[in-house]
C-alpha positions as CSV (number, residue, x, y, z in Angstrom):
1,M,-10.5,10.1,-38.0
2,A,-7.0,9.4,-37.8
3,P,-5.9,6.5,-35.9
4,N,-5.0,7.0,-32.2
5,P,-0.9,6.6,-32.0
6,I,-1.3,5.0,-28.6
7,T,-3.4,2.1,-30.0
8,I,-1.1,1.4,-33.0
9,H,1.0,-1.8,-32.8
10,I,4.3,-1.8,-34.5
11,P,5.8,-5.2,-34.9
12,Y,9.2,-5.5,-33.6
13,D,12.0,-5.4,-36.3
14,P,15.5,-6.9,-35.4
15,A,16.8,-5.4,-38.7
16,A,16.1,-2.0,-37.5
17,I,18.3,-2.2,-34.5
18,E,21.7,-0.4,-34.4
19,T,23.8,-2.2,-31.9
20,V,26.3,-0.1,-30.0
21,A,27.4,-2.7,-27.3
22,T,26.4,-6.2,-25.9
23,R,25.8,-7.5,-22.3
24,P,25.9,-11.5,-21.3
25,K,22.6,-12.9,-21.7
26,K,20.7,-14.0,-18.2
27,R,18.6,-16.9,-18.0
28,I,15.1,-16.2,-18.5
29,E,13.4,-17.0,-15.3
30,I,10.2,-15.7,-13.4
31,V,10.6,-15.2,-9.6
32,E,8.0,-14.4,-7.0
33,P,7.8,-10.7,-6.2
34,D,10.5,-9.1,-4.3
35,P,9.7,-6.3,-2.0
36,T,12.9,-4.6,-2.6
37,W,12.1,-3.8,-6.1
38,P,10.6,-0.5,-5.5
39,Y,13.9,0.5,-3.6
40,S,15.9,-0.7,-6.3
41,Y,14.1,1.6,-8.5
42,S,14.5,4.4,-6.3
43,I,18.3,3.9,-6.3
44,L,18.3,4.0,-10.3
45,E,15.8,6.7,-10.4
46,S,18.2,9.0,-8.0
47,R,21.2,8.1,-10.3
48,I,19.3,9.2,-13.4
49,T,18.1,12.3,-12.0
50,A,21.3,13.3,-10.7
51,A,22.9,12.7,-14.0
52,L,20.7,14.4,-16.4
53,P,19.9,18.1,-16.4
54,P,16.5,19.5,-16.4
55,T,17.1,20.9,-19.8
56,T,17.4,17.3,-21.0
57,L,15.2,15.3,-18.7
58,L,11.4,15.3,-18.4
59,Y,10.8,12.6,-16.3
60,V,11.4,8.9,-15.2
61,Q,9.0,6.1,-14.4
62,H,9.1,2.7,-13.0
63,V,7.4,0.2,-15.5
64,G,7.2,-3.3,-16.3
65,S,6.4,-6.3,-13.9
66,T,8.7,-5.4,-10.9
67,S,6.5,-2.0,-10.8
68,V,3.4,-4.0,-9.9
69,P,3.0,-5.2,-6.4
70,G,2.4,-9.0,-6.1
71,L,3.3,-9.8,-9.7
72,P,5.8,-12.2,-10.3
73,A,8.7,-11.0,-12.8
74,K,12.2,-11.5,-14.2
75,A,14.5,-10.2,-11.6
76,V,15.2,-6.9,-13.5
77,I,13.8,-3.2,-12.9
78,D,12.2,-1.7,-16.1
79,I,12.6,1.9,-16.4
80,D,11.5,4.5,-18.8
81,I,13.5,7.8,-19.3
82,V,11.7,10.5,-21.2
83,V,13.9,13.3,-22.5
84,R,13.3,16.4,-24.7
85,D,15.2,15.1,-27.7
86,P,16.3,11.5,-27.9
87,T,18.1,12.3,-31.2
88,D,20.4,14.5,-29.2
89,E,22.8,11.6,-27.7
90,E,25.4,13.9,-26.8
91,S,23.0,15.4,-24.0
92,Y,22.5,12.3,-22.2
93,V,24.8,9.2,-23.4
94,P,28.2,10.6,-21.7
95,V,26.4,11.5,-18.4
96,L,24.4,8.3,-18.2
97,E,27.3,6.3,-19.1
98,K,29.4,8.0,-16.5
99,A,26.6,7.2,-14.1
100,G,26.7,3.5,-14.5
101,F,24.4,2.7,-17.7
102,Q,25.7,1.0,-20.5
103,F,24.4,2.3,-24.0
104,L,23.4,-1.0,-25.7
105,F,21.4,0.1,-29.0
106,R,19.3,2.4,-30.6
107,E,16.0,1.9,-32.7
108,R,15.3,5.2,-34.8
109,K,12.3,3.9,-36.6
110,W,10.5,2.6,-33.5
111,H,9.8,5.9,-31.5
112,E,13.5,6.9,-31.5
113,H,14.1,4.2,-28.8
114,R,17.4,4.0,-26.9
115,F,18.2,1.1,-24.6
116,F,20.8,1.1,-21.7
117,S,21.6,-1.4,-18.8
118,C,22.7,-1.3,-15.4
119,D,24.3,-4.3,-13.4
120,K,23.8,-3.1,-9.9
121,P,20.9,-2.9,-9.4
122,Y,20.2,-5.0,-12.6
123,A,17.9,-2.8,-14.8
124,N,16.6,-2.3,-18.4
125,V,16.5,1.3,-19.1
126,H,14.3,2.7,-21.9
127,L,14.9,6.0,-23.2
128,F,12.0,7.9,-25.4
129,G,11.2,11.4,-26.4
130,E,8.0,13.2,-25.0
131,D,5.8,12.5,-28.0
132,S,6.4,8.7,-27.9
133,P,3.2,6.7,-27.3
134,E,5.3,3.7,-25.9
135,V,5.8,5.7,-22.5
136,V,1.8,6.2,-22.2
137,R,1.2,2.4,-23.0
138,H,3.8,1.5,-20.3
139,R,2.0,3.7,-17.7
140,L,-1.5,2.5,-18.8
141,F,-0.6,-1.2,-18.6
142,R,1.3,-0.8,-15.3
143,D,-1.6,1.1,-13.7
144,W,-4.2,-1.3,-15.0
145,L,-2.4,-4.3,-13.3
146,R,-1.9,-2.4,-10.2
147,D,-5.5,-1.7,-9.6
148,P,-7.2,-4.5,-6.9
149,E,-10.3,-4.9,-9.5
150,H,-7.9,-6.3,-12.2
151,G,-6.8,-9.5,-10.5
152,D,-7.9,-11.8,-13.1
153,D,-5.8,-9.9,-15.8
154,R,-3.0,-9.9,-13.4
155,E,-3.0,-13.7,-12.8
156,A,-3.6,-14.5,-16.7
157,Y,-0.3,-12.2,-17.2
158,A,1.6,-14.0,-14.5
159,E,0.7,-17.4,-15.7
160,M,1.6,-16.2,-19.3
161,K,4.9,-15.4,-18.2
162,R,5.6,-18.4,-16.4
163,R,4.8,-20.4,-19.5
164,A,6.7,-18.3,-21.9
165,A,9.8,-18.3,-19.8
166,K,9.6,-22.1,-19.5
167,E,9.1,-22.5,-23.2
168,S,12.0,-20.2,-24.3
169,R,14.3,-21.8,-21.9
170,E,13.5,-25.2,-23.2
171,R,14.0,-24.1,-26.9
172,G,17.2,-22.0,-26.2
173,E,15.3,-18.8,-27.0
174,D,16.5,-15.1,-26.1
175,V,14.2,-12.4,-24.6
176,M,12.7,-11.2,-27.8
177,Q,11.4,-14.5,-28.3
178,Y,10.0,-14.7,-24.8
179,N,8.4,-11.4,-25.1
180,D,6.6,-12.6,-28.4
181,R,5.1,-15.5,-26.5
182,K,3.7,-13.0,-24.1
183,E,2.3,-10.5,-26.7
184,P,-1.2,-12.2,-27.2
185,V,-2.0,-11.5,-23.5
186,I,-0.5,-8.1,-23.4
187,R,-2.4,-7.0,-26.2
188,E,-5.8,-8.5,-24.8
189,I,-5.2,-6.5,-21.7
190,L,-4.3,-3.5,-23.6
191,R,-7.3,-3.7,-25.5
192,K,-9.4,-3.6,-22.3
193,V,-7.3,-0.6,-21.3
194,Y,-7.8,1.3,-24.4
195,K,-11.6,0.6,-24.1
196,A,-11.8,1.8,-20.4
197,H,-10.2,5.0,-21.3
198,G,-12.3,5.6,-24.6
199,L,-9.3,5.3,-26.9
200,L,-10.7,2.8,-29.3
201,K,-12.9,3.6,-32.3
202,E,-15.9,1.1,-32.6
203,D,-14.2,-0.5,-35.5
204,E,-11.1,-1.2,-33.5
205,E,-12.8,-2.6,-30.6
206,N,-14.6,-5.3,-32.9
207,S,-11.4,-6.1,-34.9
């Protein structure tokens, strides 16, 4: 049986990034939950759906820690945009830029990922195609942490985020090193998610 693409972890490869533009680095800091985060997302979602035609856009979703009520987070809204063809940049880059989203880089080898940013509200915007397993992982992880029964995982993740942010600040690291520090807890939670959804084979459960 072929491996499930949703459960396959592809390591981050900075050499595969094609930089289009850069933005000023922000201090890595975890803040307490802000009840305005869902509203900030709704503003951005409306801007995205107004900019992209239905022939291009499939859906938009709020992901990341700001999408989980009660979870401490960096004060940045994470958004997934799913389009029909991420390689067709002419169908979405110009209109997203006109709507206030800056195109920063592309990763052709990592699910044809494109990354945009926005300053007001401050956001990281990830763009994928409809067959990307990453958008499924983001949604499964978010929904698991939203579940009231998974408070222990939510707290473990919050603690790791605080510790990773502190260590990365002390070492002058950027957000990618911060993400690497969180990876063990994320992967352990995802293992639980995959098992609960029947996505792991027996050998993967024991590995």
